[in-house]
C-alpha positions in Angstrom: 118.9 22.0 113.9 120.6 24.0 116.2 120.6 27.1 113.8 116.9 27.1 113.5 116.6 26.6 117.1 118.6 29.8 117.6 116.7 31.6 115.3 113.7 30.4 116.8 115.1 31.8 120.2 115.9 34.9 118.9 112.6 35.5 117.4 110.7 34.9 120.9 109.2 38.4 122.4 107.8 39.1 125.6 107.1 36.6 128.6 107.7 33.8 126.1 111.4 34.7 125.5 111.9 34.9 129.9 110.3 31.7 130.2 111.8 29.7 127.2 113.4 26.7 128.5 117.4 28.0 128.7 116.6 31.5 129.4 114.8 30.0 132.1 117.9 27.8 133.6 120.2 30.4 133.3 118.1 32.5 135.2 117.5 30.3 137.5 121.1 29.8 138.1 121.4 33.9 138.7 119.1 32.5 141.8 121.6 30.2 142.7 124.5 31.6 143.3 122.8 34.4 144.9 121.9 32.3 147.5 125.5 31.8 148.6 126.3 35.8 148.1 124.0 36.7 150.5 124.2 33.8 152.7 127.3 33.1 152.8 129.4 36.5 151.9 126.5 38.9 153.1 125.0 37.9 155.7 125.7 34.7 157.9 129.8 34.2 157.7 130.0 38.0 159.2 128.0 37.4 161.9 129.0 33.9 162.7 132.3 35.5 162.7 131.5 38.3 165.0 130.1 36.1 167.6 133.5 34.2 167.7 135.9 37.1 168.1 133.8 39.4 170.6 131.3 41.4 171.4 133.4 44.4 172.3 133.5 48.0 170.4 137.5 47.3 170.1 136.6 43.0 169.3 134.2 44.3 167.0 136.5 46.2 164.7 139.1 43.7 165.2 136.3 41.4 163.5 135.7 43.8 160.6 139.1 43.6 159.8 139.2 40.0 159.7 136.2 40.0 157.6 137.8 42.1 155.4 141.3 40.7 154.8 139.2 37.3 154.3 137.4 38.4 151.3 140.6 40.1 150.3 142.3 36.7 150.4 139.7 35.1 147.9 140.0 38.0 145.8 143.9 37.6 145.6 143.1 34.0 144.3 140.8 35.6 141.4 143.3 38.1 140.5 145.6 34.9 139.6 143.1 32.5 137.8 140.6 34.8 136.3 142.5 35.9 133.1 143.0 32.4 132.3 139.1 31.9 132.3 138.4 33.9 129.5 141.3 32.5 126.8 139.6 29.0 127.6 136.1 30.1 126.8 137.6 31.6 123.7 139.7 28.1 122.9 137.0 25.5 123.3 133.6 27.5 123.1 132.9 25.5 126.4 130.9 27.3 129.5 128.8 25.1 131.5 131.3 22.6 131.7 133.3 24.6 134.1 130.6 26.4 135.6 129.3 22.7 136.6 132.6 21.8 137.9 133.0 25.4 139.9 129.6 25.4 141.3 130.2 21.4 142.8 133.2 22.5 144.2 131.3 26.1 146.3 128.7 23.6 147.3 131.4 21.1 149.0 133.0 24.1 150.3 130.0 25.3 151.9 129.1 22.1 153.4 132.9 22.1 154.7 132.0 25.3 156.6 129.2 23.9 158.3 130.8 20.6 159.4 133.9 22.2 160.9 132.4 24.9 162.6 130.7 22.1 164.5 133.7 20.5 165.9 135.3 21.4 168.7 139.3 21.6 168.1 141.7 21.9 171.5 144.6 23.2 169.5 144.5 26.9 168.4 146.5 28.5 165.1 147.8 32.1 166.1 145.5 32.1 168.7 142.6 31.3 166.7 140.4 28.6 167.5 141.4 25.7 164.3 137.8 25.1 164.1 137.4 28.9 163.0 140.6 28.7 160.9 139.3 25.7 158.9 135.8 27.6 158.9 137.7 30.4 157.1 139.8 28.9 154.6 136.8 27.0 153.2 135.0 30.4 152.9 137.8 31.7 151.0 138.4 28.5 148.9 134.0 28.6 148.2 134.4 32.3 147.1 137.1 31.9 145.1 135.1 29.1 143.2 131.6 31.1 143.3 133.4 34.0 141.8 135.0 31.9 139.1 131.9 30.4 138.1 130.2 33.5 137.3 133.1 34.5 134.7 131.6 31.9 132.6 128.0 32.4 133.8 128.1 36.0 132.5 129.8 35.4 129.3 127.0 32.6 128.1 124.4 35.0 128.1 125.8 36.0 124.6 124.3 32.9 123.4 120.8 33.4 124.7 119.6 35.8 122.5 120.0 39.0 120.0 122.1 41.7 120.9 118.5 43.9 121.2 117.1 41.2 123.9 120.1 40.8 126.0 119.5 44.0 128.1 116.2 42.2 128.9 117.7 38.8 129.3 120.2 40.0 131.5 118.0 42.1 134.1 115.4 39.3 134.1 118.2 37.1 135.3 119.3 39.3 138.2 115.7 39.8 139.1 115.6 36.0 139.4 118.7 35.9 141.2 117.7 38.1 143.8 114.6 35.6 144.3 117.4 33.3 145.3 118.2 35.7 148.4 114.6 35.4 149.6 114.8 31.3 149.3 118.0 31.5 150.9 117.3 34.0 153.6 113.9 31.4 154.7 117.1 29.4 156.4 117.2 31.9 159.2 113.6 30.9 160.2 115.3 27.1 160.9 118.1 28.0 163.0 118.4 28.7 166.5 119.4 31.9 167.7 122.9 33.0 167.2 123.7 29.7 166.1 124.6 31.1 162.3 126.8 28.6 161.2 123.8 26.0 160.9 122.9 28.0 157.8 126.0 27.3 155.9 125.3 23.1 154.9 121.5 24.4 154.0 122.6 27.0 151.7 124.9 24.5 150.1 122.0 22.4 149.1 120.1 25.0 148.1 123.0 26.3 145.6 122.4 22.7 144.4 119.2 22.2 143.7 119.1 25.7 141.7 121.5 25.3 139.5 120.4 21.6 137.9 118.2 23.4 135.4 121.0 25.0 133.6 123.2 21.5 134.2 120.6 19.8 132.5 119.0 22.2 129.8 121.6 24.5 128.4 124.1 22.9 126.0 127.9 23.8 125.7 128.8 24.8 122.0 132.5 23.7 122.0 134.7 24.8 119.3 136.0 22.8 116.7 139.8 22.1 115.9 141.1 23.8 118.9 144.7 24.2 119.2 146.6 22.4 121.9 148.4 24.4 123.8 149.5 24.5 127.8 146.8 26.4 130.1 149.7 28.9 131.3 150.1 30.0 127.8 146.9 32.3 128.1 148.7 35.1 130.4 150.8 35.4 127.6 147.9 36.2 125.7 146.7 38.5 128.5 149.6 40.5 128.6 149.4 40.4 124.4 145.7 41.9 124.8 147.3 44.7 127.4 149.8 45.5 124.3 146.8 46.4 122.3 145.2 48.3 124.6 145.6 51.8 122.2 143.4 49.2 119.5 141.0 49.0 122.2 141.2 51.8 124.4 137.3 52.1 124.9 136.6 48.7 126.3 140.3 49.4 128.8 138.6 52.8 130.1 135.4 51.2 131.0 137.3 48.5 132.6 139.3 51.2 134.8 135.9 52.9 135.5 134.4 49.2 136.6 137.5 48.6 138.7 136.8 51.8 141.2 132.4 51.1 140.8 132.9 47.8 141.5 135.3 48.1 144.6 132.5 50.0 146.4 130.2 47.3 145.7 132.1 44.3 146.5 133.0 45.9 149.8 129.7 47.0 150.6 128.3 43.9 150.0 130.7 42.1 152.4 130.5 44.8 155.1 126.9 45.6 155.1 125.7 43.0 158.0 128.8 43.3 159.8 128.2 47.8 159.6 124.5 47.9 160.5 125.3 45.7 163.7 128.3 47.5 164.6 127.2 51.1 164.0 123.6 51.0 163.4 123.3 48.7 166.2 120.8 47.1 164.0 119.9 43.4 165.1 120.6 39.9 163.3 117.0 39.7 162.7 116.3 43.1 162.1 119.2 43.1 159.5 117.5 39.9 157.6 114.3 41.9 157.3 116.7 45.2 156.1 118.1 42.8 153.4 114.8 41.4 152.3 113.7 45.1 151.6 116.8 45.8 149.5 116.4 42.3 147.9 113.0 43.8 146.6 114.3 46.7 145.6 117.1 45.2 143.7 114.3 42.8 141.9 112.5 45.9 140.7 115.5 47.9 140.0 116.8 45.0 138.2 113.7 45.0 135.7 113.4 48.7 135.4 117.1 49.3 134.6 117.0 46.5 131.4 114.6 48.6 129.8 116.5 52.1 130.7 119.2 50.7 129.6 117.6 49.3 126.2 116.0 52.8 125.7 118.7 54.8 126.6 121.9 52.8 125.9 123.8 50.9 128.7 126.4 53.7 128.8 124.2 55.9 130.1 122.5 53.4 132.5 126.0 53.1 134.1 126.5 56.2 134.7 122.7 56.6 136.6 123.5 53.7 138.8 126.7 54.7 139.6 125.4 58.4 140.8 122.6 56.2 142.8 125.3 54.4 144.7 127.0 57.4 145.5 123.7 58.7 147.4 123.0 55.4 149.6 126.9 55.5 150.5 126.8 59.1 151.9 123.6 58.3 153.2 124.7 55.1 154.9 127.9 57.0 156.0 126.4 59.5 158.0 123.4 57.2 159.1 121.8 59.2 162.4 119.1 56.3 163.2 118.1 53.1 161.9 116.0 54.5 159.4 118.3 56.4 157.5 119.8 53.2 157.0 116.6 51.3 155.6 116.8 54.0 153.1 120.6 53.6 152.4 120.1 49.7 151.7 116.9 50.0 149.7 119.2 53.0 147.1 121.9 50.5 147.7 119.8 47.5 146.6 118.4 49.2 143.5 122.5 50.1 142.9 123.5 46.7 143.2 121.3 44.8 140.7 121.3 47.5 138.2 124.9 47.4 138.0 125.1 44.0 137.6 122.6 44.4 134.4 123.8 47.6 132.8 127.5 46.6 133.0 126.9 43.0 131.6 125.5 44.4 128.8 127.7 47.5 128.1 130.8 44.6 127.8 128.7 42.6 125.1 127.7 45.8 123.1 131.6 47.1 123.4 133.7 43.7 122.7 134.3 42.1 119.3 132.9 38.8 119.1 135.7 36.8 118.6 137.4 38.5 121.5 134.3 38.6 124.2 135.4 35.5 126.3 138.7 37.4 126.5 137.3 40.8 127.4 134.6 38.8 129.4 137.6 37.2 131.7 139.7 40.9 131.6 136.0 42.4 132.4 135.9 40.1 136.0 140.0 40.3 136.5 139.4 44.1 136.5 136.4 43.5 139.6 138.5 40.7 141.4 141.6 43.2 141.7 139.2 45.8 143.0 137.8 43.5 145.1 141.3 42.9 147.0 142.0 46.8 147.4 138.2 47.5 148.7 137.9 45.4 151.4 141.7 45.6 152.6 141.3 49.4 152.2 138.2 48.8 154.6 139.5 46.3 157.1 142.9 48.4 157.5 141.0 51.8 158.5 138.9 50.0 161.0 142.3 48.1 162.0 144.2 51.2 162.9 141.2 53.4 163.9 139.9 50.5 166.1 140.2 52.3 169.5 137.7 55.2 167.9 135.0 52.6 168.0 132.3 53.2 165.6 133.9 55.8 164.0 136.7 53.8 162.4 133.6 51.9 160.4 132.2 55.3 159.5 135.9 56.4 158.0 136.4 52.7 156.3 132.4 52.9 154.6 133.0 56.5 153.8 136.4 55.6 151.6 134.0 54.0 149.4 132.1 57.4 148.3 135.7 58.6 147.0 136.4 55.0 144.9 132.9 55.8 143.4 133.3 59.2 142.2 136.4 58.2 140.9 135.2 55.6 138.8 132.1 57.9 137.6 135.0 60.3 136.4 136.9 57.8 134.5 133.5 56.1 133.2 132.6 60.2 131.8 136.0 59.7 129.7 134.8 56.4 127.8 133.2 58.0 124.4 129.2 57.2 123.5 130.7 56.7 120.1 132.7 53.3 119.1 
């Protein structure tokens, strides 16, 4: 019965494909996790942290460092655990089970951020209010579980359609995901001026609600006769995979390229609100509008690049997105007024959504099916290692050159241009032929 259902799914075309229950449920989860990404990672947590630390030029650079290092700490946890996730998928075939667990942990952590941000403690840790310390701690843990769930979620796409359908499904998922941004940012209408912590609990609730279709309408396909082994044996398999690098040269070269491209993307996502407010002097209200415009650009770009990837191949599509990212970062680094930054934000929005569409598709193209879960784990591993380095470099630059004021932030963002170009150069070394 299951094979018949899968065959019917593979034969669906056009809008019937997009609105089949499994694919729509999968896409709605993209909207759910994007609510966390936009509300917590990009917008409200950075604004909350800046408000708690201070508004002077030097204090703003210190806040930038604080935000960067918190993101880097979450990425360190991901580097430690992400390699195991792919091995778990390959051994058990279970994806939804772990998505449910990790999503619930993210929701609880996000709600905890809201609770502790509303409690006033008289104690401090290293001069930091205890309540702020708890909020940062739960941010780190929530970001870790959020990104961990995406390892299983991204790999799930290979179960939803044929190889020809996957670029379209990926583009549809990312586009629906950015609709989640529109839903999430609506929280701003219901919070008091400057009380950005009031957004944390509603964000957790929205994340949970839009996750429910995936919880109920997508079934796991567990593997039979799974050999019982310690989870820690997964590290040995990861080491063995790296030893076989010569046999999978194309995959590892692409992952190295993605390392640098994602470095620029992840850091820009984390620091966008802070940079816009500190350097371009865009108010929180205007930034919400800017972010919405960027999101609409992401939705359009995701759909377009889904078709571009299908027409010219995911390999070339990744290159086009990387070039677009370089242009966006150059404009943002040297932005002379708010309008220039609006242009940069829109271009970055297109690049962001399209990068996820094209890279996810390309990994499916170049990985053997029997090792796909493991390579998706390594793909995430590459991204998470880069997510340590980018924010760390950004934060260190703003810390060392804090006395220069806004120039420090421009220097930090400018470093991402270099990283993106390095990624494009390495990507050019990936041969299109298998």
